[in-house]
N, C-alpha and C positions, 0 to 999 in steps of 0.2 A: 462569391455568389453576393450579390446584392440583398438584405432582409425585404422581405416585402412588404409593402404599405398598407396592407389588410388587415383591419382589427376589428375585431365584432365580440360586443360582449357576453356572446354565447356560443355553444359550437355548431358552425356555420355551415349551412345547406344551402349547396350550388342546384338550382332546377334545370334539367337537361331539357332543350325542347325544339321540335323542328317548326318550321314555320307554320304548319297546320295547328299547331298547339298553343300559338300564340293567342288564341281565342280564347283558350281555357283559361288562362290566366285572370282572375277574380282580385276582391280583397282579400276572401280566406287564403288562398295560394299566395299572394305576396305577404301576409303576416307571417307565413312559416317557410320560406326563404330569406336567404342574405345574399344572394347572388344568382344570376341568371346564363347559363352554357347555350350557345346557338350552334346546334350542330348544322353546319352548312351543307354538310354529306348527306342531311335526310330532308333538304329543301326540296319540293316538286319543281319550282322555277329557280334554275341557277344562272339566270341573266344577271348581269350586273345591275342592273336597275331593279330586278325580283330582290336580288339578294339586299341590297343596299334598303330597299324599303322595308324588310323586317328588320331589318337592325335600327332603323330610325321609328321604327313604332314601339320595340324594345325598350328603347333610350327613356320612354315615357313613363315606364313603370318605375323608375327612379332607384333602379337597383345595378352595380356594375355588372359589366356584361364580359362572358369569357366568348371569344371566336374561336371555332373549333371546325375544321376542314378535315375530319379525319380520313388519311390513311386508308387506301382500302383493305392492305395487306398486316393494319393494327385494328381492324374492327369496324371501317367506314360501310356505309351501306350503296356507295356508286364509287364506280372504276372512273376516277379522274387522273388525266396525266400529271407531271409534275409542274410542267406550263401552264395548265389549267388551273390546277390547286395554287401557286405562286399569282396567276392573276386575281384569284377571287380573295384571296388573302390582301394585295395590295389595296383592294375596294376596302374591305372592311376592317384594317387594322386601324385606320384613322376614328371610327364608328364604336371602338370596343375597349376595354380598360386592360384586358388580360387575351393574352393569343397564346392557344396550344399548339403547336407542333411536334411534332414526333422528335425525340433526339436523334434517332438514326436515319432521319429523312434526308435525301438525296439534296431538298431543298432548305434544310436546315440553315445554313449560314446564311442564306438569301433571305430568308423570312425576318432572321435574328437582327440583321442590320436594319431592317423597316422598321421592324417595331423597336429598336431602341432611338432610330432618329425622331421616331414619333412620341419618345419618352411614355412607351407602355411598358406591361409586366409582360416578361416572357414566361412560359410554362412551358417546359422541355418534358414530353410525357414519352413512358414505356410501356406496351401492355402485353403480358404472356397471356396465351388462351389456352395453353398447353399445361402450365404448372404453375408452380412456386420457384423460382431461381433461389440459389442459394446466397446467402447473404454476400460473401466475399465478389459475387458478379454485381449484386445490386447496389452496394458499395461502390464499386467499379463504374457502373453505370451513372452513379450519384457525380463519382466526382470528375468524369468525362463531361454531363450536360453543367456542372455549375463551373468547369474550366474554360466552358465554351460561351459563358454570358446566358444563362440561366438564372431566373428570378426564383424559379419556384421548379423544384424536381416533381414529376408525377409519376407514379409507379400502381399500375394496376396488374393484379396475374389472379388466374384461377387457383386455389384454393379450395381444397377439398377434405385437407385433414389438420387433424389438433398444431402439428408438428408444422405445417406452412404459417397457420395463424401465428402462431410463437415468432417464426422468423420474420414474418412482414411487422410484427408489435416491438421486434428488436430494431427493425430499421427504421421505423417510426421515433422511437426512442431516440435513435444516435442521430436523427436529423430532426428534432421536432422543431414546429413553427417554420422549417423549409423546404418543407415536403407537402404533399396531396396523395395520401396512400389508402388502396382499398383492395379488397378482395372480390373476387368473381367465385361463384360454385357456391359449396354447402358452406364455405365458411363467411361469403357475402355478405349477409345482413347485422352479425355480430360485429363485422368491422366496420362497417358504413358507421354502425352505432358508438362504438368504442373506440375509433382511431381520432376524431376529435379531441377527445378528451384529453389524449396523451400526448396529442403534438402534429397530427393531419391537419393543416388550416382550414382547409373544409372539406366535406364528403358530399355524394350526387345522389339526390332523388328523382323520381319520375315525374312529369306530367304528361297525362295522357298514356302512350304506350312505351314500356321499359324499354332505356336505347341500348342498356347492357346486360350481360346475365345476373341475377341476381339483383336488378333493380328494384328498389320497392317506390310507392308516390311518395311524393314530399310531404304529406299530412300524415300518414302513418309513421314517416322516418324521423319527424318532429315531436310526434306523440313518445315513441320509445326512445328519443334521449332525453326529452322535459320528464320523463318518470324517471330516467337513471339519476337526472339530475337532481330532483326532487330527493330519492334515497340516499343522493349522496349528501 
């Protein structure tokens, strides 16, 4: 796996946006975030022209963009066929710095080849909404994704117990600065604050409505992180 070129002077926050959220991004929001994730599966207009327009507008914010077209099976909000998703990926990959594709997706290899040809950064993601896998399973997922060309491995799990948080903490420490890790559920907030300090390349906050269970606003998230940084 290649090392990510991402480098920030503070624990990094990615703002997760739909197309309608774009108008909510102002100077205050930009001050609190480091990356913008565009969740294409949340867009109202999924025409190629409409999607490209959103990305071009987002480029004006001067932040790295993550292009995500989340599969319905892993939390996406609209059912798109693999053919439809691949078509949209082809449109947005040239307009973003990072591309998020589920590591178990049937179109992973095709998306990876386009990403590599465009010299972009590939995020291979895995989402478990039922619980926190055992550490050896997460390690196997990491090895699979990294061997198949991922630059960053993202794992998001449902965590309701301290034991779940400990397991995700160990995984994050094992692969510091090569992963993005976060929890959903009862352990969500602490993971989103803590993991960027121990090796997660960035965390996620919301602009507008939350895009995942336990996601808080980017402003609140930055305040929590800053408070912890000051105390440290």
